[in-house]
MARDO-407754 format. One record per residue: x negated, y, z negated of N, C-alpha, C in turn. Coordinates in steps of 0.2 Angstrom, whole numbers, padded with zeros to 4 digits, always signed. Layout:
residues N
XYZXYZXYZ...
//
This chain:
residues 234
+0007-0087+0017+0012-0085+0009+0019-0083+0013+0025-0086+0010+0032-0083+0014+0031-0075+0011+0034-0070+0013+0036-0064+0008+0042-0067+0004+0041-0065-0003+0046-0064-0009+0054-0061-0007+0059-0065-0005+0067-0060-0005+0067-0057+0002+0061-0062+0006+0065-0060+0013+0071-0059+0016+0075-0059+0015+0083-0058+0015+0085-0052+0013+0080-0050+0007+0085-0046+0003+0091-0046-0002+0092-0052-0004+0097-0056-0006+0099-0053-0014+0091-0055-0015+0091-0057-0022+0089-0048-0027+0093-0046-0032+0092-0040-0035+0083-0040-0038+0083-0036-0035+0073-0033-0041+0076-0029-0046+0071-0031-0051+0073-0027-0057+0064-0028-0060+0060-0029-0058+0054-0030-0062+0050-0024-0063+0051-0018-0057+0051-0014-0053+0052-0006-0057+0058-0008-0061+0060-0002-0065+0054+0001-0069+0055+0009-0069+0053+0010-0074+0044+0009-0070+0045+0006-0068+0038+0006-0066+0033+0017-0063+0027+0017-0062+0027+0023-0059+0022+0022-0053+0025+0021-0048+0021+0020-0039+0021+0023-0038+0013+0025-0036+0011+0029-0030+0012+0027-0023+0015+0030-0016+0016+0029-0009+0012+0032-0005+0006+0029-0004+0001+0031+0001+0001+0032+0007+0001+0038+0012+0006+0038+0018+0014+0040+0017+0015+0040+0014+0024+0040+0013+0027+0045+0018+0026+0048+0022+0030+0053+0025+0034+0047+0035+0029+0041+0034+0032+0036+0039+0040+0035+0038+0043+0030+0042+0049+0027+0042+0048+0021+0036+0042+0018+0037+0040+0014+0031+0041+0019+0023+0037+0024+0022+0037+0025+0017+0043+0027+0015+0048+0030+0019+0055+0032+0015+0057+0027+0015+0058+0021+0018+0061+0015+0015+0057+0012+0007+0050+0013+0008+0051+0013+0001+0052+0015-0002+0050+0020-0004+0054+0025-0008+0060+0026-0011+0066+0023-0006+0072+0023-0008+0072+0015-0010+0070+0014-0009+0070+0003-0012+0068+0003-0019+0062+0009-0019+0057+0008-0026+0063+0013-0030+0064+0020-0028+0069+0022-0033+0074+0017-0036+0078+0015-0030+0084+0011-0030+0083+0006-0035+0078+0005-0037+0076+0000-0042+0074+0001-0046+0074+0007-0050+0073+0009-0055+0066+0013-0056+0061+0014-0052+0057+0012-0052+0056+0021-0052+0050+0024-0055+0050+0033-0054+0041+0032-0050+0042+0037-0042+0036+0037-0036+0036+0041-0034+0026+0043-0033+0026+0048-0033+0024+0047-0024+0027+0049-0019+0025+0051-0011+0021+0055-0010+0014+0053-0009+0010+0056-0003+0009+0056+0002+0007+0060+0006+0007+0063+0011+0001+0069+0013+0001+0071+0022-0002+0078+0021+0002+0083+0026+0009+0080+0026+0014+0084+0030+0018+0088+0022+0018+0091+0023+0022+0098+0017+0029+0094+0022+0028+0098+0025+0038+0099+0029+0041+0093+0026+0037+0087+0030+0040+0081+0031+0041+0077+0021+0037+0081+0020+0038+0077+0011+0041+0080+0009+0044+0088+0009+0050+0088+0006+0055+0084+0009+0057+0084+0015+0061+0081+0020+0063+0074+0014+0059+0069+0014+0059+0065+0008+0061+0065+0004+0058+0071+0000+0064+0072-0007+0068+0073-0007+0072+0076-0003+0079+0078-0004+0082+0073+0003+0080+0068+0004+0084+0061+0007+0082+0056+0001+0078+0056-0004+0078+0051-0010+0075+0056-0016+0080+0058-0019+0082+0063-0024+0077+0060-0032+0072+0063-0033+0069+0062-0040+0063+0058-0040+0061+0059-0031+0053+0058-0030+0049+0061-0029+0042+0063-0035+0040+0066-0032+0035+0065-0028+0033+0072-0026+0030+0073-0018+0022+0076-0018+0016+0073-0016+0013+0077-0015+0009+0078-0012+0004+0083-0009+0001+0084-0003-0004+0083-0003-0008+0080+0001-0014+0077+0000-0018+0074+0005-0024+0075+0007-0027+0073+0014-0031+0066+0009-0030+0061+0010-0030+0054+0008-0039+0051+0010-0041+0056+0016-0047+0054+0017-0053+0060+0016-0050+0064+0010-0056+0068+0008-0057+0064-0001-0063+0063-0002-0062+0059-0009-0063+0063-0015-0062+0070-0013-0062+0075-0020-0056+0077-0019-0051+0076-0014-0046+0079-0014-0041+0073-0017-0043+0066-0015-0040+0061-0022-0041+0059-0029-0047+0063-0027-0051+0063-0037-0043+0068-0041-0044+0074-0035-0040+0080-0039-0030+0078-0038-0031+0073-0033-0021+0072-0035-0023+0066-0041-0028+0062-0041-0023+0058-0047-0025+0060-0053-0029+0068-0052-0030+0069-0062-0020+0074-0062-0019+0077-0057-0012+0080-0056-0009+0074-0060-0007+0068-0055-0001+0062-0056-0005+0061-0064-0009+0061-0067-0011+0062-0073-0007+0064-0078-0009+0071-0078-0008+0075-0082+0000+0076-0082+0003+0074-0074+0011+0074-0074+0016+0068-0079+0013+0063-0075+0017+0056-0074+0012+0053-0080+0008+0051-0082+0003+0048-0085+0000+0042-0078-0002+0035-0080-0005+0031-0076-0001+0025-0071-0005+0026-0065+0001+0024-0061+0000+0016-0063+0008+0012-0060+0008+0004-0061+0008+0001-0054+0010+0005-0049+0007+0004-0041+0004+0009-0037+0002+0005-0034+0000+0008-0027+0002+0004-0021+0005+0009-0017+0008+0006-0012+0004+0009-0006-0001+0004+0000-0004+0008+0003-0001+0011+0014+0001+0015+0013+0007+0013+0021+0002+0017+0027-0005+0021+0023-0009+0024+0027-0010+0022+0037-0009+0022+0039-0012+0020+0047-0011+0023+0053-0008+0019+0058-0008+0020+0064-0010+0015+0070-0010+0016+0075-0013+0012+0081-0016+0017+0088-0020+0016+0090-0020+0016+0095-0026+0011+0098-0027+0008+0105-0031+0006+0110-0028+0004+0118-0030-0002+0118-0028-0006+0126-0036-0004+0130-0036-0006+0136-0043-0004+0141-0046-0009+0139-0043-0014+0138-0050-0018+0136-0056-0017+0129-0062-0020+0129-0068-0019+0126-0069-0011+0128-0070-0011+0134-0072-0005+0136-0068+0002+0135-0062+0000+0134-0058+0007+0133-0056+0007+0123-0062+0002+0120-0063+0005+0113-0067+0011+0112-0064+0016+0113-0069+0024+0112-0070+0024+0104-0078+0027+0103-0079+0029+0097-0074+0034+0094-0068+0038+0098-0061+0043+0093-0060+0041+0092-0056+0034+0096-0052+0030+0092-0052+0025+0088-0060+0024+0084-0060+0019+0081-0062+0025+0074-0063+0030+0076-0064+0035+0070-0056+0038+0067-0052+0040+0073-0046+0039+0070-0041+0035+0064-0042+0028+0069-0040+0021+0065-0044+0022+0057-0049+0022+0058-0056+0023+0050-0052+0027+0049-0047+0032+0047-0046+0033+0041-0042+0032+0037-0039+0026+0039-0035+0024+0035-0037+0018+0029-0041+0016+0031-0048+0011+0029-0051+0019+0023-0054+0022+0025-0055+0028+0021-0052+0028+0015-0046+0032+0016-0040+0032+0013-0039+0027+0008-0041+0020+0010-0039+0014+0005-0046+0015+0000-0050+0015+0003-0055+0018-0002-0056+0020-0008-0053+0027-0006-0052+0033-0011-0045+0031-0015-0043+0029-0014-0034+0029-0016-0035+0024-0023-0039+0019-0019-0041+0011-0024-0042+0014-0029-0049+0017-0027-0055+0018-0031-0051+0022-0038-0048+0028-0036-0046+0033-0040-0041+0031-0043-0037+0027-0043-0032+0023-0047-0032+0016-0049-0038+0012-0050-0040+0008-0049-0042+0003-0059-0042+0009-0062-0041+0008-0071-0035+0008-0073-0029+0012-0068-0022+0012-0070-0020+0006-0069-0021+0003-0064-0018-0004-0063-0021-0009-0067-0027-0009-0068-0031-0014-0074-0028-0011-0079-0026-0006-0080-0021-0007-0090-0016-0008-0089-0012-0006-0083-0003-0009-0082-0003-0016-0085+0001-0018-0089+0003-0024-0090+0005-0026-0083+0009-0023-0076+0009-0028-0073+0006-0022-0065+0002-0019-0065-0002-0017-0060-0002-0018-0054+0002-0017-0047+0002-0018-0041+0002-0016-0034-0004-0018-0031-0009-0014-0028-0006-0019-0022-0006-0015-0015-0004-0018-0007-0004-0014-0001-0008-0018+0003-0010-0014+0008-0004-0018+0013-0004-0015+0021-0001-0019+0025-0006-0020+0031-0007-0024+0034-0013-0028+0038-0007-0029+0044-0012-0032+0048-0011-0034+0055-0012-0043+0060-0004-0043+0059-0008-0050+0063-0014-0052+0068-0015-0045+0071-0020-0045+0075-0026-0046+0072-0027-0047+0064-0034-0049+0061-0034-0059+0063-0030-0061+0064-0030-0068+0064-0032-0069+0071-0028-0063+0077-0031-0067+0083-0033-0058+0087-0036-0057+0087-0041-0048+0089-0039-0051+0097-0036-0047+0100-0039-0044+0107-0044-0039+0110-0045-0041+0115-0049-0037+0118-0049-0030+0116-0041-0029+0119-0037-0020+0120-0037-0019+0113-0037-0022+0108-0036-0019+0102-0041-0020+0097-0048-0021+0099-0054-0023+0094-0055-0015+0090-0053-0012+0091-0054-0006+0086-0052-0007+0079-0042-0009+0079-0040-0009+0078-0038-0015+0075-0038-0021+0074-0043-0028+0073-0047-0026+0069-0053-0026+0068-0057-0024+0065-0057-0018+0060-0053-0014+0058-0050-0010+0054-0046-0012+0049-0044-0015+0055-0036-0022+0050-0042-0026+0044-0046-0030+0048-0051-0038+0044-0054-0029+0038-0056-0024+0039-0061-0019+0033-0055-0020+0027-0049-0017+0030-0045-0017+0025-0042-0024+0023-0041-0030+0023-0038-0035+0021-0046-0038+0016-0053-0036+0018-0057-0038+0013-0058-0034+0006-0053-0027+0007-0057-0026+0003-0051-0025-0001-0044-0027+0001-0040-0028-0002-0043-0037-0009-0046-0037-0004-0046-0045-0006-0052-0044-0012-0055-0040-0013-0060-0036-0016-0057-0035-0021-0053-0030-0021-0049-0028-0029-0045-0033-0029-0044-0037-0025-0040-0045-0032-0047-0048-0034-0050-0051-0033-0056-0051-0034-0059-0049-0042-0059-0043-0042-0060-0037-0047-0057-0040-0054-0049-0039-0052-0043-0041-0055-0045-0047-0060-0045-0052-0056-0048-0059-0060-0052-0059-0063-0057-0056-0061-0063-0055-0065-0061-0053-0073-0060-0045-0073-0058-0042-0077-0057-0044-0080-0049-0049-0079-0043-0053-0085-0049-0058-0089-0053-0064-0083-0055-0069-0087-0058-0065-0092-0066-0060-0090-0071-0058-0094-0067-0054-0100-0060-0053-0101-0059-0050-0106-0053-0055-0111-0055-0062-0106-0049-0068-0110-0043-0066-0110-0040-0062-0104-0031-0063-0105-0027-0065-0098-0023-0065-0099-0019-0067-0093-0020-0061-0087-0020-0064-0081-0019-0060-0076-0014-0054-0076-0013-0050-0077-0007-0043-0076-0009-0040-0071-0013-0039-0065-0015-0032-0058-0014-0039-0053-0010-0037-0048-0013-0043-0042-0012-0036-0036-0018-0037-0032-0019-0033-0025-0016-0039-0021-0011-0036-0014-0008-0040-0010-0007-0039-0005-0008-0044+0002-0008-0040+0009-0003-0043+0012+0000-0036+0014+0007-0039+0020+0005-0039+0027+0005-0044+0030+0004-0044+0037+0011-0042+0041+0009-0041+0047+0018-0039+0050+0013-0040+0056+0017-0041+0063+0015-0038+0070+0017-0031+0072+0022-0029+0070+0024-0023+0070+0029-0021+0064+0029-0015+0062+0032-0012+0057+0040-0012+0059+0040-0009+0065+0047-0010+0066+0053-0013+0066+0057-0011+0061+0064-0014+0058+0060-0018+0054+0054-0018+0052+0053-0020+0044+0051-0017+0038+0054-0011+0040+0052-0005+0035+0056-0006+0029+0063-0009+0029+0063-0011+0024+0063-0018+0018+0063-0023+0025+0059-0028+0021+0052-0028+0018+0049-0022+0022+0043-0021+0019+0043-0020+0010+0048-0015+0011+0049-0010+0007+0050-0016-0001+0056-0020+0001+0060-0025-0005+0054-0031-0008+0051-0031-0003+0045-0037-0003+0040-0031-0009+0038-0030-0008+0033-0024-0013+0036-0024-0019+0041-0019-0019+0045-0019-0025+0046-0026-0028+0048-0031-0024+0048-0040-0028+0042-0041-0030+0034-0039-0029+0029-0041-0030+0031-0039-0040+0034-0037-0043+0034-0036-0051+0037-0040-0053+0043-0044-0049+0048-0050-0050+0043-0056-0049+0036-0057-0049+0033-0062-0048+0026-0061-0053+0025-0066-0053+0019-0069-0059+0011-0066-0054+0009-0062-0057+0003-0057-0054+0001-0065-0054-0003-0068-0054-0008-0077-0052-0004-0076-0046+0005-0078-0045+0005-0079-0039+0005-0076-0032+0005-0068-0034+0004-0064-0029-0004-0061-0027-0008-0062-0034-0015-0059-0032-0020-0061-0026-0023-0060-0022-0028-0062-0018-0024-0064-0013-0018-0065-0013-0014-0068-0008-0009-0064+0002-0010-0067+0005-0009-0065+0013-0001-0066+0013+0002-0063+0013+0011-0063+0014+0014-0061+0023+0017-0064+0025+0019-0063+0032+0024-0061+0034+0026-0056+0034+0034-0051+0036+0035-0052+0042+0039-0054+0044+0043-0057+0051+0048-0052+0054+0051-0050+0059+0058-0049+0060+0062-0055+0058
//
């Protein structure tokens, strides 16, 4: 499925007043997401482990709420959700940007240490999506999105760890999508929440495109983006 508004020409309106949590916000893509979402009128909670980088993000994008949290720690994520709920209420969106790359060396070079590093992004996704699942279901337009890789479709021996973690990420996001659909079906109401996968070869140069594509999910019907893979290209 092509990315909505890939050229960034159409105005983004549906994200206005939405409360969006950006997980892994201290990256370049996190900064772009915060800027685009705030520019679209959304309220943003930027989450990361590096307090100094979060402070810098808050200065660069006024109005962003920042939260220091190790998203691989389940108890810490539970407490994060409690703080967000107490201060802001339920979230309408989660953009999962926790990631990283390690690889090379063929299959023999796929070390356990590298796998454990990469696995952290998937662990964080499980914790965050569970902690805010009820929020997204309760919202009249909940939107969860993850960033995956074209490596899932064509895994290489030198990136087997990375491709495996991204494949697990996609499976989890699709399971979330099925849960959203089942919840709506069982309640006899139209689907309002969506879980979407963005696939990239590399995020370098695509930070703004990703941010706009995510914010643009609120300008699409949930049924059109739930359980969909959207390819982003330079």
